[in-house]
C-alpha positions in Angstrom: 52.4 135.9 137.8 55.8 136.2 139.7 58.0 138.6 138.9 62.0 138.0 138.5 62.8 140.0 141.4 60.1 138.2 143.7 61.8 135.0 142.7 65.2 135.9 143.9 63.5 137.1 147.0 61.8 133.9 147.5 64.9 132.1 146.9 66.7 134.2 149.5 64.1 133.6 151.9 63.0 130.0 151.7 65.8 128.2 149.5 65.9 127.0 146.1 64.5 123.8 146.6 61.3 124.8 148.2 60.8 127.5 145.7 61.1 125.2 142.6 58.6 122.7 144.5 56.1 125.6 144.9 56.8 126.7 141.1 56.1 123.1 140.1 52.9 122.5 142.1 51.6 125.9 140.8 52.5 124.9 137.2 51.1 121.4 137.2 47.7 122.1 139.2 45.7 122.8 136.2 47.2 119.9 134.4 46.1 117.7 137.4 42.5 119.4 137.2 42.5 118.3 133.5 43.6 114.8 134.2 40.8 114.6 137.0 38.1 115.9 134.5 39.0 113.2 131.9 39.1 110.5 134.2 35.6 111.5 135.5 34.1 111.6 131.9 35.8 108.3 131.1 33.9 106.9 134.1 30.5 108.2 133.2 31.0 107.2 129.7 31.8 103.6 130.8 28.5 103.6 133.2 26.5 105.1 130.3 27.7 102.3 128.2 26.8 99.7 130.5 23.2 100.9 131.1 22.5 101.1 127.4 23.3 97.3 127.2 20.9 96.5 130.1 
């Protein structure tokens, strides 16, 4: 995890908007992957349901 001292150094080097963007992208990465998996599971369930009806 990024420590407080590292965050302050990053802000000084790159600027606040870039550091916030990197933080948010890192934080939401797992949530996006989870959504991708959920969408894939729904698509598979729909396909399986269609195959059973045939």
